[in-house]
C-alpha positions as CSV (number, residue, x, y, z in Angstrom):
1,X,10.2,39.5,19.3
2,X,14.0,39.3,19.3
3,X,14.0,36.3,17.0
4,X,11.7,38.1,14.6
5,X,14.0,41.2,14.6
6,X,17.0,38.9,14.0
7,X,15.4,37.3,11.0
8,X,14.3,40.7,9.7
9,X,17.9,41.9,10.0
10,X,19.3,38.9,8.3
11,X,16.7,39.3,5.5
12,X,17.7,42.9,5.0
13,X,21.4,42.3,5.2
14,X,22.8,42.3,1.6
15,X,19.3,42.0,0.3
16,X,18.5,39.2,-2.1
17,X,22.0,37.6,-2.0
18,X,22.1,33.9,-1.0
19,X,22.1,33.0,2.7
20,X,25.5,31.3,2.5
21,X,26.9,34.5,1.0
22,X,25.5,36.6,3.8
23,X,26.9,34.2,6.5
24,X,30.3,34.2,4.8
25,X,30.5,38.0,4.9
26,X,29.4,38.0,8.5
27,X,32.1,35.4,9.3
28,X,34.7,37.6,7.6
29,X,33.7,40.6,9.7
30,X,33.9,38.6,12.9
31,X,37.2,36.8,12.1
32,X,39.1,39.8,10.9
33,X,39.5,41.6,14.3
34,X,40.7,38.4,15.9
35,X,43.3,37.7,13.2
36,X,44.4,41.3,13.2
37,X,45.0,41.2,17.0
38,X,47.2,38.1,16.5
39,X,49.1,39.0,13.3
40,X,48.3,42.2,11.3
41,X,50.4,41.0,8.3
42,X,48.3,37.8,8.0
43,X,45.1,39.8,8.5
44,X,46.1,42.1,5.6
45,X,46.5,39.2,3.2
46,X,43.2,37.7,4.5
47,X,41.5,40.9,3.7
48,X,42.7,40.7,0.1
49,X,41.4,37.2,-0.2
50,X,38.0,38.3,1.2
51,X,37.8,41.2,-1.2
52,X,38.6,38.9,-4.2
53,X,35.8,36.6,-2.9
54,X,33.3,39.5,-3.2
55,X,34.5,40.2,-6.7
56,X,34.3,36.6,-7.7
57,X,30.6,36.5,-6.7
58,X,29.7,39.8,-8.3
59,X,26.7,38.2,-10.1
60,X,25.3,37.1,-6.7
61,X,25.8,40.5,-5.0
62,X,27.4,43.6,-6.4
63,X,30.7,43.9,-4.6
64,X,30.2,47.5,-3.3
65,X,28.2,46.8,-0.1
66,X,30.0,43.6,1.0
67,X,33.5,44.8,-0.1
68,X,32.7,48.2,1.4
69,X,31.9,46.7,4.8
70,X,35.3,44.9,4.7
71,X,37.1,48.2,3.8
72,X,35.3,50.1,6.6
73,X,36.2,47.5,9.1
74,X,39.9,47.7,8.0
75,X,39.9,51.4,8.6
76,X,38.2,51.0,12.1
77,X,40.8,48.3,13.1
78,X,43.7,50.5,12.1
79,X,44.9,48.3,9.2
80,X,45.0,51.6,7.2
81,X,43.9,55.2,7.9
82,X,41.4,57.6,6.2
83,X,44.4,59.7,5.2
84,X,46.1,56.8,3.4
85,X,42.8,55.9,1.6
86,X,42.4,59.6,0.6
87,X,46.0,59.6,-0.7
88,X,45.4,56.5,-2.8
89,X,42.2,58.1,-4.2
90,X,44.0,61.4,-4.9
91,X,46.7,59.5,-6.8
92,X,44.1,57.9,-8.9
93,X,41.9,60.9,-9.5
94,X,42.5,60.8,-13.3
95,X,40.9,57.2,-13.4
96,X,38.0,58.4,-11.2
97,X,37.3,61.4,-13.5
98,X,37.5,59.0,-16.5
99,X,34.9,56.8,-15.0
100,X,32.6,59.7,-14.1
101,X,32.7,61.5,-17.4
102,X,34.2,59.4,-20.2
103,X,31.9,56.5,-19.7
104,X,28.9,58.9,-19.7
105,X,30.3,60.5,-22.8
106,X,30.4,57.1,-24.6
107,X,26.7,56.7,-23.6
108,X,25.8,59.6,-25.8
109,X,27.7,58.0,-28.7
110,X,25.8,54.7,-28.5
111,X,23.7,55.3,-31.6
112,X,26.7,56.0,-33.8
113,X,28.8,53.1,-32.3
114,X,26.0,50.6,-32.8
115,X,25.5,51.8,-36.4
116,X,29.2,51.4,-37.2
117,X,29.8,48.1,-35.4
118,X,26.6,46.6,-36.8
119,X,28.0,47.2,-40.3
120,X,31.3,45.4,-39.2
121,X,29.5,42.5,-37.6
122,X,27.2,41.9,-40.5
123,X,29.9,42.3,-43.2
124,X,32.3,39.8,-41.6
125,X,30.7,36.3,-41.5
126,X,33.9,34.5,-40.2
127,X,34.0,34.4,-36.4
128,X,37.7,33.9,-36.6
129,X,38.3,37.0,-38.6
130,X,35.7,39.0,-36.6
131,X,37.4,38.0,-33.3
132,X,40.8,39.1,-34.6
133,X,39.3,42.4,-35.8
134,X,37.9,43.1,-32.3
135,X,41.2,42.1,-30.7
136,X,43.2,44.3,-33.1
137,X,40.9,47.3,-32.7
138,X,41.1,47.0,-28.9
139,X,44.9,46.9,-29.2
140,X,45.3,49.7,-31.7
141,X,42.9,52.0,-30.0
142,X,44.4,51.3,-26.5
143,X,47.8,52.2,-27.8
144,X,46.6,55.8,-28.1
145,X,43.4,55.9,-25.9
146,X,42.8,54.7,-22.4
147,X,41.9,51.0,-22.1
148,X,38.9,51.9,-19.9
149,X,37.5,54.2,-22.6
150,X,38.0,51.5,-25.3
151,X,36.3,48.9,-23.0
152,X,33.4,51.2,-22.4
153,X,33.0,51.4,-26.2
154,X,32.9,47.7,-26.8
155,X,30.6,47.2,-23.8
156,X,28.2,49.8,-25.3
157,X,28.3,48.0,-28.6
158,X,27.7,44.5,-27.2
159,X,24.9,45.9,-25.0
160,X,23.2,47.4,-28.0
161,X,23.4,44.1,-29.9
162,X,22.0,42.2,-27.0
163,X,19.1,44.7,-26.6
164,X,18.2,44.3,-30.3
165,X,17.9,40.5,-30.1
166,X,16.3,40.5,-26.6
167,X,13.6,42.9,-27.8
168,X,12.8,40.5,-30.6
169,X,13.0,37.3,-28.7
170,X,10.8,38.6,-25.9
171,X,7.9,39.1,-28.4
172,X,8.6,36.0,-30.5
173,X,6.9,32.7,-30.1
174,X,9.5,30.6,-31.9
175,X,10.9,27.6,-30.0
176,X,14.6,28.1,-30.6
177,X,14.9,31.5,-29.0
178,X,16.4,30.1,-25.7
179,X,19.1,28.1,-27.5
180,X,19.8,31.0,-29.8
181,X,20.1,33.3,-26.8
182,X,22.6,31.0,-25.1
183,X,24.6,30.9,-28.3
184,X,24.5,34.6,-28.7
185,X,25.6,35.2,-25.1
186,X,28.6,33.0,-25.6
187,X,29.3,34.8,-28.9
188,X,29.3,38.2,-27.1
189,X,31.4,36.8,-24.2
190,X,34.0,35.7,-26.7
191,X,34.1,39.1,-28.5
192,X,34.2,41.0,-25.2
193,X,37.2,39.0,-23.9
194,X,39.1,39.2,-27.2
195,X,38.5,43.0,-27.2
196,X,39.4,43.3,-23.5
197,X,42.7,41.4,-23.9
198,X,43.4,43.5,-27.0
199,X,43.3,46.6,-24.8
200,X,46.0,45.1,-22.6
201,X,48.1,44.2,-25.6
202,X,48.0,47.6,-27.1
203,X,48.1,49.4,-23.8
204,X,51.5,48.0,-23.0
205,X,53.1,49.4,-26.2
206,X,53.0,53.2,-25.7
207,X,53.5,55.7,-22.9
208,X,49.8,56.8,-23.1
209,X,48.4,53.3,-23.3
210,X,48.1,52.7,-19.5
211,X,48.4,55.0,-16.4
212,X,51.4,53.1,-15.1
213,X,53.2,53.5,-18.5
214,X,53.0,57.3,-18.1
215,X,54.2,57.0,-14.5
216,X,57.2,54.8,-15.5
217,X,57.9,57.0,-18.6
218,X,57.9,60.1,-16.4
219,X,60.3,58.7,-13.9
220,X,62.6,57.3,-16.6
221,X,62.4,60.6,-18.6
222,X,61.2,58.8,-21.7
223,X,59.1,60.5,-24.4
224,X,56.6,58.7,-26.6
225,X,59.3,57.4,-29.0
226,X,61.7,56.4,-26.2
227,X,59.0,54.4,-24.4
228,X,58.0,52.5,-27.6
229,X,61.7,51.8,-28.5
230,X,62.6,50.3,-25.1
231,X,59.4,48.4,-24.5
232,X,58.9,47.1,-28.1
233,X,61.5,44.4,-27.5
234,X,58.9,42.7,-25.3
235,X,55.6,44.3,-26.2
236,X,55.6,43.7,-29.9
237,X,56.3,39.9,-29.7
238,X,53.6,39.7,-27.0
239,X,51.1,41.7,-29.1
240,X,51.7,39.5,-32.2
241,X,51.4,36.3,-30.3
242,X,48.1,37.6,-28.7
243,X,46.6,38.3,-32.1
244,X,47.6,34.8,-33.4
245,X,46.3,33.2,-30.3
246,X,43.0,35.0,-30.8
247,X,42.5,33.2,-34.1
248,X,43.7,29.8,-32.7
249,X,41.2,29.9,-29.8
250,X,38.3,30.3,-32.2
251,X,39.6,27.5,-34.4
252,X,40.2,25.1,-31.6
253,X,37.2,26.2,-29.6
254,X,38.9,25.6,-26.2
255,X,38.4,27.4,-22.9
256,X,34.9,28.5,-23.7
257,X,35.6,30.0,-27.1
258,X,34.1,29.1,-30.5
259,X,30.5,30.3,-30.1
260,X,29.0,31.3,-33.4
261,X,26.5,34.0,-34.2
262,X,23.2,32.1,-34.7
263,X,21.7,32.6,-38.2
264,X,18.4,33.6,-36.6
265,X,20.2,36.3,-34.6
266,X,22.1,37.5,-37.7
267,X,18.8,37.8,-39.6
268,X,17.3,39.8,-36.7
269,X,20.2,42.2,-36.6
270,X,20.0,42.5,-40.4
271,X,16.3,43.2,-40.3
272,X,16.8,45.7,-37.5
273,X,19.5,47.5,-39.5
274,X,17.3,47.7,-42.6
275,X,14.3,48.9,-40.6
276,X,16.1,51.9,-39.2
277,X,14.8,54.9,-41.0
278,X,17.6,57.2,-41.9
279,X,15.8,60.5,-41.3
280,X,17.5,63.8,-41.6
281,X,17.7,64.3,-37.8
282,X,19.2,60.9,-37.4
283,X,21.8,61.5,-40.2
284,X,22.7,64.8,-38.5
285,X,23.1,63.0,-35.1
286,X,25.4,60.3,-36.7
287,X,27.5,63.0,-38.4
288,X,27.9,64.9,-35.2
289,X,28.8,61.8,-33.3
290,X,31.4,60.9,-36.0
291,X,32.9,64.4,-35.8
292,X,33.0,64.3,-32.0
293,X,34.5,60.8,-32.2
294,X,37.4,62.2,-34.2
295,X,37.8,65.0,-31.7
296,X,37.8,62.4,-28.9
297,X,40.5,60.3,-30.6
298,X,42.7,63.3,-31.4
299,X,42.4,64.8,-27.9
300,X,43.3,61.5,-26.2
301,X,46.1,60.6,-28.6
302,X,47.7,64.0,-28.1
303,X,46.9,64.0,-24.4
304,X,45.5,67.5,-24.6
305,X,44.0,67.1,-21.1
306,X,43.2,64.5,-18.5
307,X,41.0,61.8,-20.0
308,X,38.1,62.6,-17.6
309,X,38.1,66.3,-18.6
310,X,38.1,65.3,-22.3
311,X,35.1,63.0,-21.5
312,X,33.3,66.0,-19.9
313,X,33.9,68.0,-23.1
314,X,32.5,65.1,-25.2
315,X,29.3,65.1,-23.1
316,X,28.9,68.8,-23.6
317,X,29.5,68.7,-27.3
318,X,27.2,65.7,-28.0
319,X,24.3,66.9,-25.8
320,X,24.5,70.5,-27.0
321,X,24.5,69.7,-30.8
322,X,22.1,66.7,-30.5
323,X,19.5,68.5,-28.5
324,X,19.7,66.6,-25.3
325,X,18.4,69.0,-22.6
326,X,16.4,66.7,-20.2
327,X,18.1,66.1,-16.9
328,X,16.7,62.6,-16.9
329,X,18.8,61.7,-20.0
330,X,21.9,62.9,-18.3
331,X,21.2,60.7,-15.2
332,X,20.9,57.6,-17.5
333,X,24.3,58.4,-18.9
334,X,26.0,58.4,-15.5
335,X,24.2,55.2,-14.3
336,X,26.8,52.8,-15.6
337,X,30.0,54.5,-14.4
338,X,29.2,55.8,-10.9
339,X,28.6,52.4,-9.2
340,X,31.9,51.2,-10.5
341,X,33.5,54.5,-9.4
342,X,32.3,53.8,-5.9
343,X,33.6,50.3,-6.0
344,X,37.0,51.5,-7.2
345,X,37.2,53.7,-4.1
346,X,36.7,50.6,-2.0
347,X,39.4,48.9,-4.0
348,X,41.8,51.7,-3.3
349,X,41.0,51.2,0.4
350,X,42.3,47.7,0.1
351,X,45.3,49.0,-1.7
352,X,45.8,51.4,1.2
353,X,45.9,48.3,3.5
354,X,48.6,46.8,1.3
355,X,50.6,50.0,1.6
356,X,50.3,50.5,5.3
357,X,50.8,46.8,6.3
358,X,53.7,46.5,3.8
359,X,52.3,43.3,2.4
360,X,54.4,43.4,-0.7
361,X,57.7,44.3,1.1
362,X,59.0,40.7,1.5
363,X,58.5,40.0,-2.2
364,X,60.1,43.3,-3.3
365,X,63.2,42.6,-1.1
366,X,63.5,39.1,-2.4
367,X,63.4,40.3,-6.1
368,X,65.9,43.1,-5.5
369,X,68.4,40.6,-3.9
370,X,68.5,38.6,-7.2
371,X,71.3,39.4,-9.6
372,X,71.9,39.1,-13.3
373,X,69.4,38.2,-16.0
374,X,67.4,36.3,-13.5
375,X,66.5,39.7,-11.8
376,X,64.7,40.8,-15.0
377,X,62.7,37.5,-15.0
378,X,62.0,37.9,-11.3
379,X,60.8,41.5,-11.7
380,X,58.5,40.4,-14.6
381,X,57.0,37.5,-12.6
382,X,56.7,39.4,-9.3
383,X,55.0,42.4,-10.9
384,X,52.7,40.0,-12.8
385,X,51.7,37.9,-9.8
386,X,51.0,40.9,-7.6
387,X,49.1,42.7,-10.4
388,X,46.8,39.7,-10.6
389,X,45.6,40.4,-7.1
390,X,46.1,44.1,-6.7
391,X,45.9,47.3,-8.8
392,X,48.7,47.2,-11.5
393,X,49.2,51.0,-11.2
394,X,49.9,50.6,-7.5
395,X,52.3,47.6,-8.1
396,X,54.2,49.5,-10.8
397,X,54.5,52.6,-8.5
398,X,56.0,50.5,-5.7
399,X,58.5,48.7,-7.9
400,X,59.6,51.6,-10.1
401,X,60.2,53.7,-7.0
402,X,62.4,51.0,-5.5
403,X,64.3,50.6,-8.7
404,X,64.8,54.4,-8.9
405,X,66.2,54.4,-5.3
406,X,68.5,51.5,-6.2
407,X,69.8,53.3,-9.3
408,X,70.3,56.5,-7.3
409,X,72.5,54.5,-4.9
410,X,74.6,53.3,-7.7
411,X,73.6,49.6,-7.6
412,X,73.5,49.3,-11.4
413,X,74.1,51.3,-14.6
414,X,71.7,53.2,-16.9
415,X,71.3,50.3,-19.3
416,X,70.2,47.9,-16.6
417,X,68.0,50.6,-15.2
418,X,66.2,50.8,-18.5
419,X,65.8,47.0,-18.7
420,X,64.4,46.9,-15.2
421,X,61.8,49.6,-16.1
422,X,60.7,47.6,-19.1
423,X,60.4,44.5,-17.0
424,X,58.2,46.3,-14.5
425,X,56.1,47.8,-17.2
426,X,55.5,44.5,-19.1
427,X,55.0,42.6,-15.8
428,X,52.2,44.9,-14.6
429,X,50.5,45.0,-18.0
430,X,50.5,41.4,-19.4
431,X,50.2,38.7,-16.6
432,X,47.5,40.9,-15.0
433,X,45.0,39.8,-17.7
434,X,44.6,36.6,-15.6
435,X,42.0,38.1,-13.3
436,X,39.8,41.2,-13.2
437,X,41.7,42.5,-10.2
438,X,44.8,43.8,-12.0
439,X,43.2,45.6,-14.9
440,X,40.6,48.3,-14.2
441,X,39.1,47.7,-17.7
442,X,38.6,44.1,-16.9
443,X,37.0,44.9,-13.5
444,X,34.8,47.5,-15.2
445,X,33.6,44.8,-17.6
446,X,32.9,42.3,-14.8
447,X,30.8,44.8,-12.9
448,X,29.0,46.4,-15.9
449,X,25.3,45.9,-16.6
450,X,26.3,43.8,-19.6
451,X,28.1,41.0,-17.6
452,X,25.0,39.5,-16.0
453,X,23.1,39.6,-19.3
454,X,25.8,37.5,-21.1
455,X,26.6,35.4,-18.0
456,X,30.1,36.7,-17.7
457,X,31.1,35.9,-14.1
458,X,34.5,36.3,-12.3
459,X,35.3,32.6,-12.8
460,X,34.2,32.7,-16.4
461,X,36.5,35.6,-17.1
462,X,39.4,33.8,-15.5
463,X,38.7,30.7,-17.6
464,X,38.4,32.7,-20.8
465,X,41.6,34.6,-19.9
466,X,43.6,31.5,-19.0
467,X,45.0,30.7,-22.5
468,X,45.9,34.3,-23.0
469,X,47.6,34.4,-19.6
470,X,49.7,31.3,-20.2
471,X,50.8,32.2,-23.8
472,X,51.3,35.9,-23.3
473,X,53.2,35.5,-20.0
474,X,55.3,32.8,-21.6
475,X,56.2,34.9,-24.6
476,X,56.8,37.9,-22.3
477,X,59.2,35.8,-20.3
478,X,61.1,34.5,-23.4
479,X,61.4,38.0,-24.7
480,X,62.6,39.3,-21.3
481,X,65.1,36.5,-21.1
482,X,66.6,36.4,-24.6
483,X,65.7,39.8,-26.2
484,X,65.8,42.4,-23.5
């Protein structure tokens, strides 16, 4: 009887995930209390590694249940407290509101977005040019809009393309559909990564591009023009090199790039575009979505309200004027964003452990002890490395606060203070593209419903991001060393 119950428990534990995955998570849960009793500092770093493990295997098991168990255990053991977790969540309330409402708002714009991007995709036959267009659009939009919002847009577009082809291939007897599907998946993976990296490139250039930019700008008392002026010394060379690298990756076809849009898939998309009947109600819906899209861009660019509240306004406008009144349709809109919102809360619990266990303190003290131009380089690298494994907003908060304290104590002048702020900003923005951990937009892409469809795993994202990580970090270091 007991054996039967044990097997039933193991079968239910984490559902359909592989047995080795279940055993690994159970091992983590057993080992953590032992390590924490011996050395809390080591236990904190072990928890980070364990959480990254759950992210890396997101296609095997959505990270919320396994990562959530690790977070709950951390609170029970005293590695952090509910109060600290709540504080981290409260600090990141704008991001949570964004995920709840803006992602749902984009859902109601799918029809218009798919219409517009289908025109772009079918009019540009060169994969190199198309990739650079996606990268540039991601960068340009993220300079004024939130990167998560831009990522939600390109996810919605790619998902729409995939659905069109899948609907056809599911009912088609032709033999090449499997090969075409693999090619098409690779094609979409390439475009998604180019667009996602573009959001990081553009997001680093302006004060509204990323949450940590606004944080740093506020502490430094910089306005929009000041932020662009100080950071452009590093951000512009990095952005230009990123766009050039985008084209080179497609030419050389290294690191998983170079997939082409199959001719059969292109013809399917063309046929689908021609078959869409432009009825008067559809035309009205597209016009309304275009108008609301302009309102969205202007509201975000001028920062008229928090991004999440603007997203709620978008939902209201699109549903009210397009006749969406069924509660079921509203539920569908929130289906993509809420699981990731819950996962992000778990992630903030891990960040709370980093805070309470002072895991980054030795690195911070080491960097602050360095003097001269090497200190700028050290700040850039330290922020970059830590942002690869933790939330870049948290890392930026820790470092800019320490820099502010040092300046208040008279350790350096205003000019050096400005340069250190730029180094912190670029360090948290650029090297963090290496993994989905540092950029919320990347993590959202990894855990989206699109990722398993196009076979975009954690390791695949790391591989695709590797050339960007090496080149952009290198250019950022050179700019920090010789131009800043």
